[in-house]
C-alpha positions, -999 to 999 in steps of 0.1 A, spaced: -930 -78 -288 -901 -83 -265 -923 -81 -234 -946 -108 -248 -917 -132 -256 -933 -140 -290 -919 -130 -324 -940 -129 -355 -928 -152 -382 -916 -121 -402 -897 -108 -372 -882 -142 -365 -868 -144 -400 -854 -109 -398 -839 -118 -363 -822 -148 -378 -809 -128 -408 -796 -101 -384 -776 -126 -364 -762 -141 -395 -753 -107 -408 -735 -98 -376 -715 -130 -375 -707 -135 -411 -705 -99 -425 -694 -79 -394 -675 -107 -379 -686 -97 -343 -671 -116 -314 -703 -112 -293 -739 -102 -296 -757 -80 -270 -791 -66 -266 -804 -37 -246 -837 -49 -232 -843 -71 -203 -872 -88 -221 -848 -100 -249 -841 -128 -223 -870 -145 -240 -850 -148 -272 -817 -157 -256 -818 -194 -262 -831 -189 -297 -803 -165 -306 -777 -188 -290 -789 -216 -312 -782 -196 -343 -745 -188 -337 -713 -199 -319 -704 -164 -307 -715 -155 -272 -749 -139 -269 -760 -116 -241 -794 -102 -252 -803 -90 -217 -781 -76 -190 -796 -104 -168 -775 -128 -186 -745 -116 -166 -762 -123 -132 -741 -155 -127 -708 -136 -132 -719 -109 -108 -732 -136 -83 -699 -155 -83 -678 -123 -77 -692 -118 -42 -696 -138 -10 -734 -139 -8 -734 -146 28 -726 -110 33 -735 -92 1 -766 -87 -21 -771 -76 -57 -795 -49 -65 -815 -54 -98 -828 -21 -111 -858 -28 -134 -882 -6 -153 -911 -23 -137 -910 -52 -112 -945 -63 -121 -936 -68 -157 -904 -86 -148 -922 -113 -127 -935 -135 -155 -899 -139 -166 -889 -156 -132 -888 -192 -144 -870 -184 -176 -843 -164 -158 -838 -190 -132 -834 -216 -159 -811 -196 -182 -790 -179 -155 -791 -207 -129 -801 -184 -101 -830 -185 -75 -846 -152 -84 -864 -144 -53 -838 -155 -26 -822 -130 -4 -793 -125 -27 -812 -101 -48 -830 -68 -41 -854 -58 -68 -857 -20 -73 -885 -6 -94 -875 24 -115 -909 33 -129 -913 63 -105 -880 79 -114 -888 112 -132 -884 108 -170 -884 70 -168 -920 68 -178 -907 69 -214 -897 33 -209 -933 22 -202 -944 41 -233 -918 26 -255 -901 59 -261 -864 69 -260 -853 78 -225 -837 112 -220 -807 101 -202 -797 135 -189 -833 141 -174 -833 106 -158 -797 105 -144 -803 125 -114 -832 105 -102 -815 73 -109 -784 84 -89 -806 94 -59 -824 60 -62 -791 42 -62 -779 61 -32 -811 54 -14 -808 17 -21 -773 15 -8 -783 34 23 -813 12 30 -797 -20 19 -761 -19 33 -753 -53 20 -757 -43 -17 -724 -47 -32 -733 -45 -70 -761 -30 -90 -774 -45 -123 -795 -23 -145 -820 -45 -163 
């Protein structure tokens, strides 16, 4: 559902109730998500509350971007699958106020990391099994792209 960017009416009502519960009952000071595709619901969630909402790690791109001199630094964005991220380009540019495909960003596809195929199947990722491959991939990215100063895991 997150990847499609569309909620069923039932899910939409439960989403609203969930945000209300977090804010009124749990008195949270912020709401986060753990899926890049939840960016599709970022604006909707923000419209339901006054607390900060970060449904996707991509929401912090502007903060990372302003922390570096982008004339000499780049930001690597590790994504489960570059191909499935591409349809979100306009939305991310609008919400995050970034030019997604400029030289600032290096997009890294993680789909070939051993164990990471669980993401594609919608299963829980075995972090201990995936970690060595992710570390090696990160080292390779920094080696091959020496201007990378920050890594964002989408």
